[in-house]
C-alpha positions as CSV (number, residue, x, y, z in Angstrom):
1,M,171.4,155.7,147.9
2,Y,172.1,158.5,150.3
3,S,174.8,161.1,149.5
4,P,175.4,164.0,151.9
5,T,174.6,167.4,150.4
6,P,177.5,169.5,149.8
7,L,176.4,171.9,152.3
8,S,176.4,169.3,155.1
9,A,180.0,168.3,154.0
10,A,180.9,171.8,154.3
11,R,179.5,172.1,157.7
12,A,181.3,169.0,158.8
13,R,184.6,170.4,157.7
14,V,184.2,173.6,159.8
15,T,186.2,173.2,162.9
16,P,185.2,174.9,166.1
17,C,187.6,177.8,166.8
18,S,188.0,179.7,169.9
19,D,187.6,183.4,170.2
20,A,191.2,183.6,171.2
21,E,192.4,183.0,167.7
22,P,192.7,186.2,165.8
23,G,190.4,186.2,162.7
24,G,189.4,182.5,163.4
25,L,185.7,183.2,163.3
26,E,186.1,185.3,160.1
27,S,188.3,182.7,158.5
28,S,185.8,180.0,159.4
29,L,182.9,182.0,158.0
30,L,184.9,182.7,154.8
31,Q,185.8,179.0,154.6
32,L,182.1,178.2,155.0
33,V,181.1,180.7,152.3
34,H,183.8,179.4,150.0
35,D,182.8,175.7,150.6
36,H,179.2,176.6,150.0
37,H,180.1,178.3,146.8
38,H,182.0,175.2,145.6
39,S,179.3,173.0,146.6
40,S,176.7,175.2,144.8
41,L,178.9,175.1,141.7
42,R,179.2,171.2,141.9
43,L,175.5,170.9,142.5
44,R,174.8,173.2,139.5
45,E,177.2,171.2,137.4
46,L,175.6,167.9,138.5
47,T,172.0,169.3,137.9
48,E,173.1,170.5,134.3
49,K,174.6,167.1,133.6
50,K,171.4,165.4,134.8
51,K,169.3,167.8,132.8
52,E,171.3,167.1,129.6
53,E,171.0,163.4,130.3
54,A,167.3,163.6,130.7
55,I,167.0,165.7,127.5
56,R,169.1,163.0,125.6
57,N,166.8,160.2,127.1
58,A,163.7,162.0,126.2
59,A,164.9,162.5,122.7
60,R,165.8,158.8,122.5
61,V,162.3,157.8,123.8
62,S,160.7,160.2,121.3
63,D,162.8,158.7,118.4
64,L,161.7,155.2,119.4
65,L,158.1,156.2,119.6
66,V,158.3,157.9,116.2
67,D,160.0,154.9,114.7
68,A,157.3,152.6,116.2
69,V,154.5,154.7,114.8
70,N,156.3,155.3,111.5
71,G,156.9,151.5,111.1
72,G,153.2,150.9,111.0
73,V,152.6,153.8,108.8
74,Q,155.4,152.7,106.4
75,E,154.0,149.2,106.2
76,C,150.5,150.7,105.4
77,F,152.1,152.8,102.8
78,V,153.9,149.9,101.2
79,N,150.6,147.9,101.2
80,E,148.8,150.8,99.7
81,K,151.3,150.9,96.8
82,R,151.1,147.2,96.3
83,I,147.2,147.5,96.2
84,E,147.4,150.4,93.7
85,L,149.8,148.4,91.5
86,E,147.4,145.4,91.6
87,I,144.4,147.6,90.8
88,R,146.3,149.1,87.8
89,T,147.3,145.6,86.6
90,L,143.6,144.4,87.1
91,A,142.3,147.4,85.2
92,V,144.7,146.5,82.2
93,T,143.5,142.9,82.4
94,I,139.8,144.0,82.4
95,A,140.4,146.3,79.5
96,R,142.0,143.4,77.5
97,F,139.2,141.1,78.4
98,M,136.7,143.8,77.4
99,K,138.3,144.1,73.9
100,Q,138.4,140.2,73.6
101,T,134.8,140.0,74.6
102,D,133.9,142.7,72.0
103,H,135.8,140.7,69.4
104,W,133.9,137.6,70.4
105,L,130.6,139.4,70.2
106,A,131.4,140.9,66.8
107,A,132.5,137.3,65.5
108,S,129.4,135.7,67.0
109,H,127.2,138.5,65.4
110,A,128.9,138.0,62.1
111,L,128.4,134.2,62.3
112,N,124.7,134.7,63.3
113,T,124.3,137.0,60.3
114,A,126.0,134.6,58.0
115,L,123.7,131.7,59.2
116,K,120.6,134.0,58.6
117,E,121.8,134.7,55.2
118,I,122.4,131.0,54.5
119,G,118.9,130.3,55.8
120,D,117.6,133.1,53.5
121,F,119.6,131.7,50.5
122,E,118.3,128.2,51.2
123,N,114.8,129.5,51.3
124,W,115.3,131.4,48.2
125,M,116.7,128.3,46.6
126,K,113.7,126.3,47.5
127,T,111.4,129.1,46.1
128,M,113.5,129.1,42.9
129,E,113.3,125.3,42.6
130,F,109.6,125.4,43.2
131,D,109.2,128.2,40.5
132,C,111.4,126.2,38.1
133,K,109.3,123.1,38.7
134,S,106.1,125.2,38.0
135,V,107.6,126.7,34.8
136,V,108.8,123.2,33.7
137,A,105.4,121.6,34.4
138,A,103.6,124.5,32.5
139,I,106.0,124.0,29.6
140,H,105.5,120.4,29.7
141,N,101.7,120.8,29.7
142,I,101.9,123.3,26.8
143,H,104.1,120.9,24.9
144,Q,101.7,118.0,25.3
145,E,98.7,119.8,24.1
């Protein structure tokens, strides 16, 4: 897209003047300077607008890039929090199972001890029975003599 520069537009508006016109050359030069000044101002305004637009676009691109990066970071953060919550829950469950296992171990130890005591009691009863039979046999032998 071609647009003539303000300076070329100003040059196109300058009309040739003859030396016969009083102040014609001077007024043409003044007109040329005036047109150049206005075209410079328009060009400066246009440049400033384009600069502001470029800054807005750069800020928008920057915001989009930050959002894109932060989206992944935020997802990782949410996942990390979920994992930490699961770890805490698992730690509580493990602690509960450890207590339950300790209770089972204590109960099985008590049962084992009781079984040993029953075995010891049974052995003691057999010994007592044998001793009683020996005493009865001795008394029976003494009584028959």
